Backbone as a ProteinNet text record, in pm:
[ID]
protein_1_A
[PRIMARY]
MATEEGPHKKRRGSLINGATPGDFTKAARCGAKNRAGNPCQCPAMKNGRCRLHGGLSTGPRTLEGLEKCRMANWKTGEYSADRMEQQRIFRVLLRECQETLKQVSEI
[TERTIARY]
6896.9	6923.4	7049.5	7071.1	7193.7	7271.7	7370.1	7484.1	7545.4	7545.5	7608.8	7790.5	7816	7924.5	7961.9	8113.3	8198.8	8210.6	8196.6	8293.9	8105.8	7995.3	7867.3	7767.7	7924	7818	7810.3	7693.4	7630.6	7690.5	7752.2	7822.9	7783.3	7735.3	7612.6	7700.4	7641.3	7696.6	7776.8	7773.3	7824.1	7933.2	7957.9	8145.4	8179.3	8258.5	8321.7	8369.3	8390.9	8437.6	8318.2	8224.8	8101.8	8086.3	8151.6	8121.1	7985.5	7898.4	7753.8	7766.1	7636.6	7663.3	7618	7628	7572.6	7681.5	7702.4	7808.1	7910.6	8015.8	8092.6	8235.3	8207.4	8258.2	8156.3	8078.4	8006.9	8042.6	8095.6	8107	8166.5	8206.6	8266.1	8449.1	8531.4	8644.8	8715.8	8832.6	8920	8966.8	9042.8	9087.3	9228.6	9263.5	9402.1	9532	9615.1	9755	9842	9850.1	9889.2	10064.3	10134.7	10279.8	10358.1	10238.5	10296.4	10287.7	10166.5	10117.5	10014.8	9911.4	9819.8	9687	9578	9453.2	9429.4	9419.1	9328.3	9217.3	9272.5	9120.4	9016.6	9019.4	8971.2	8860.7	8704.6	8577.5	8559.9	8525.9	8543.4	8396.7	8416.8	8413.7	8271	8164.6	8099	8170.8	8287.2	8361.7	8444.9	8413.3	8498.5	8678.4	8690	8838.2	8813.2	8911.2	8881.2	8943.1	8906	9003.9	9132.7	9232.8	9349.6	9388.8	9316.4	9374.7	9304.3	9252.1	9213	9066.6	9028.3	8890.3	8866.7	8854.5	8902.4	8820.8	8997.1	8980.2	8971.6	8901.5	8859.1	8922.8	8997.5	9094.6	8998.2	9145	9056	8960.9	8824.3	8724.7	8750.3	8685.8	8732.1	8856.3	8863.4	8927.3	9034.4	8986.8	9100.1	9178.3	9088.3	9229.1	9254.4	9227.4	9319.5	9435.2	9421.7	9525	9610.2	9570.9	9660.1	9725.1	9697.8	9713.8	9832.8	9838.8	9935.4	10041.8	10039.4	10155.7	10201.8	10157.6	10172.9	10378.9	10391.1	10515.4	10594.6	10540.6	10671.4	10753.2	10880.3	11003.5	11026.7	11106.3	11184.3	11091.6	11052.9	10973.1	11087.8	11216.5	11295.5	11272.3	11181.8	11121.6	11011	10908.6	10795.5	10798.7	10681.9	10684.4	10691.8	10687.9	10671.9	10822.6	10902.7	11038.7	11097.7	11081.1	11136.3	11090	10982.2	10945.6	11060	11082.9	11156.8	11308.9	11357.1	11462.6	11496.1	11419.6	11380.4	11380.2	11330.9	11295.8	11451.6	11511.6	11641.3	11772.9	11750	11867	11867.1	11699.3	11689.1	11750.1	11694.5	11776.6	11863.3	11941.5	12114.6	12207.4	12138.2	12186.7	12158.4	12051.2	11980.1	12147.5	12210.6	12285.4	12417.9	12422.6	12548.7	12561	12447.2	12477.3	12490.9	12436.5	12433.9	12635.9	12718	12798.1	12875	12863.8	12945.2	12976.6	12844.1	12767.3	12893.9	12833.7	12911.3	13061.9	13085.9	13245.2	13321.4	13226.8	13341.8	13297.3	13226.8	13208.3	13355
8473.9	8449.7	8422.7	8480.7	8527	8379.9	8399.7	8266.1	8235.6	8155.5	8194.3	8183.2	8216.9	8178.5	8376.1	8392.6	8509.9	8616.2	8686.4	8809.2	8929.5	8851.9	8961.3	8828.1	8714.6	8621.9	8631.3	8646.2	8686.6	8594.3	8694.6	8645.3	8619.2	8483.5	8538	8397.8	8374.2	8238.1	8327.3	8215.5	8345.1	8317.4	8426.4	8460.6	8398.8	8353.4	8240.9	8420	8391.7	8429.5	8541.2	8555.8	8616.9	8753.1	8729.2	8852.6	8837.1	8943.4	8959.6	8835.7	8756.5	8745.1	8792.6	8731.3	8785.2	8808.6	8929	8961.9	8985.9	8882.5	9012.5	9072.1	9095.7	9219.8	9317.4	9321.2	9493.8	9495.4	9389.7	9421	9491.1	9563.7	9632.2	9632	9675.7	9650.5	9686.8	9605.3	9596.6	9716.8	9786.1	9928	9926.3	9824	9843.2	9841.1	9899.5	9915.1	9814.3	9703.9	9631	9683.6	9538.1	9555.8	9646.6	9644.2	9772	9867.3	9949.2	10021.5	10097.6	9968	9992.4	9925.4	9989.7	9951.7	9814.3	9745.4	9591.5	9562.7	9485.5	9517.1	9387.8	9258.6	9203.7	9218.9	9133.4	9176.6	9156	9277.9	9287.1	9234.6	9223.9	9136.2	9209.6	9158.5	9296.6	9398.4	9339	9438	9531.5	9539.6	9630.3	9578.5	9477.9	9426.2	9303.4	9257.4	9074.8	9001.5	8925.1	8813.5	8798.6	8827	8891.9	8964.5	9051.3	9210.8	9212.5	9113.9	9158.4	9099.5	9129.7	9078.6	8968.6	8845.3	8714.3	8645.2	8714.9	8630.8	8729.7	8721.8	8774.2	8752.4	8700	8643	8577.5	8431.8	8374.9	8463.9	8348.6	8440.3	8419.4	8210.3	8159.2	8129.4	8113.6	8091.5	8014.5	7916.3	7786.8	7856.1	7914.5	8028.2	8094.7	8183.6	8290.5	8206.9	8124.2	8033.7	7940.5	7870.3	7837.8	7963.9	8054.1	8166.4	8227.5	8248.4	8285	8173.1	8124.8	7964.7	7907.2	8017.9	7977.9	8002.5	8159.5	8209.8	8195.1	8049.5	8034.8	7942.4	7987.8	7961.7	7861.9	7932	7824.6	7877.4	8008.7	8017.9	8082.6	8106.2	8161.1	8302.9	8411.9	8526.6	8463.1	8338.4	8359.4	8396.6	8414.7	8488	8363.4	8266.2	8124	8080.9	8117.4	8051.7	8195.1	8330.7	8451.2	8458.7	8405.4	8348.3	8262.9	8163.8	8032.8	8066.4	8143.9	8222.2	8284.8	8393.7	8435.3	8362.3	8293.9	8183	8154	8081.1	8000.7	8112.7	8284.2	8307.2	8379.4	8362	8366.3	8299.3	8134.4	7994.4	7998.6	8072.1	8033.3	8151.4	8294.6	8393	8347	8298.2	8178.9	8116.1	8021.3	7936	7976.7	8116.8	8136.2	8207.8	8236.9	8316.6	8242.4	8161.4	8062	7964.1	7922.7	7897	7979.2	8107.7	8178	8193.2	8156.7	8168.6	8082.9	7926.7	7800.2	7796.8	7895.7	7882.4	7941.6	8038.2	8157.5	8114	8027.4	7908.7	7839.4
4918.2	5014.3	5173.8	5227.3	5297.8	5366.9	5319.2	5379.5	5588	5586.9	5713.1	5660.9	5572.4	5553.8	5507.2	5528.4	5478.4	5573	5557.1	5668.2	5662.5	5647.2	5723.4	5789.2	5840.1	5908.3	6066.8	6105.6	6250.9	6340.4	6458.1	6573.2	6685.1	6751.2	6846.3	6911	7009.4	7148.8	7314.1	7370.4	7468.3	7561.6	7613.2	7649.4	7811.4	7793.3	7929.3	7975.7	8150	8238.4	8284.6	8287.9	8325.7	8194.2	8076.1	7996.8	7975.7	7855.9	7822.5	7657.7	7714.6	7593	7450.6	7311.3	7216.7	7086.9	7039	6949.4	7002.6	7030.2	7071	7016.1	6899.4	6810.6	6836.6	6935.8	7023.2	7128	7208.8	7364.7	7386.7	7505.9	7577.7	7520.8	7532	7545.1	7691.4	7740	7851.9	7902.7	7805	7730.5	7910.9	7913.4	8042.8	7946.4	8009	7877.9	7936.7	7766.5	7766.9	7797.5	7795.8	7762.7	7648.1	7539.3	7433.7	7397.2	7577.4	7621.6	7469.4	7429.2	7380.7	7456.8	7460.6	7542.4	7533.8	7567	7583.9	7516.7	7353.7	7288.3	7329	7464.9	7410.4	7566.3	7514.8	7533.1	7674.1	7772.3	7914.1	7991.3	8128.4	8176.1	8238.2	8382.3	8453.3	8477.1	8538	8667.7	8541.2	8404.5	8315.4	8265.1	8342.4	8265.3	8211.7	8127.2	8073.4	8154.2	8129.2	8251.3	8235.6	8158.8	8134.2	8259.2	8241.9	8304.1	8462.1	8522.1	8680.3	8675.1	8779.5	8891.1	8848.8	8758.3	8775.9	8929.1	9034.2	9102.3	9251.2	9307	9419.2	9576.2	9509.7	9657.5	9760.5	9837.1	9976.6	10043.4	10075.8	10129.4	10207.4	10259	10385.6	10518.1	10576.4	10684.7	10599.4	10637.2	10528.2	10415.4	10326.5	10196.8	10252.1	10304.8	10412.7	10459.4	10509.8	10606.2	10489.1	10415.9	10298.6	10217.1	10175.5	10074.7	10188.4	10329.1	10393.9	10413	10401.4	10371.5	10337	10164.3	10056.5	9980	10100.4	10063.6	10222.1	10278.3	10398.7	10353.2	10377.4	10310.1	10496.4	10579.6	10713.5	10775.3	10851.7	10934.9	11042.1	10978.1	11088.4	11167.1	11055	11125.1	11178	11212.6	11278.2	11465.4	11499.7	11603.1	11663.2	11675.8	11748	11796.4	11661.1	11676.6	11736.8	11704.4	11781	11943	12040.5	12074	12180.2	12101.5	12112	12173.8	12116.7	12091.1	12211.2	12231.1	12351	12501.4	12539.4	12612.6	12640.3	12508.2	12525.8	12574.3	12508.4	12571	12732.9	12761	12944	12981.6	12974.4	13023.9	13028.3	12893.6	12889.5	12973.2	13036	13057.7	13242.7	13234	13408.7	13444.4	13362	13372.6	13344.5	13331.9	13304.3	13436.1	13475	13622.1	13735.6	13719.7	13813.9	13805.6	13689.7	13699.1	13736.7	13699	13803.9	13922.6	14010.9	14164.3	14197.4	14127.2	14203.8	14174	14096.1	14046.8	14122.1	14250.3	14353	14493.7	14476.4	14540.9	14595.9
[MASK]
+++++++++++++++++++++++++++++++++++++++++++++++++++++++++++++++++++++++++++++++++++++++++++++++++++++++++++

């Protein structure tokens, strides 16, 4: 009678992150180069890579998600288009004021 214990135990079950179910020791491997320079031995998902080496996230798809991603690295807004336009308008206004003051002082 075969026991469920020991090295000959049949491994079954579902894998996480979209990997194919079954014996995970027989699953295709990721193969991505790790920091040691060796190929990764984690079970691969449907896209051919493991959950650690890419493909799990496809990035934001909705307009709200894209906007949230765009604003995630926002620091001060110093070089934003709105700020640059405000600076341009301010410079033009300042130049006009200086010219007006010159004309008034000459009179």
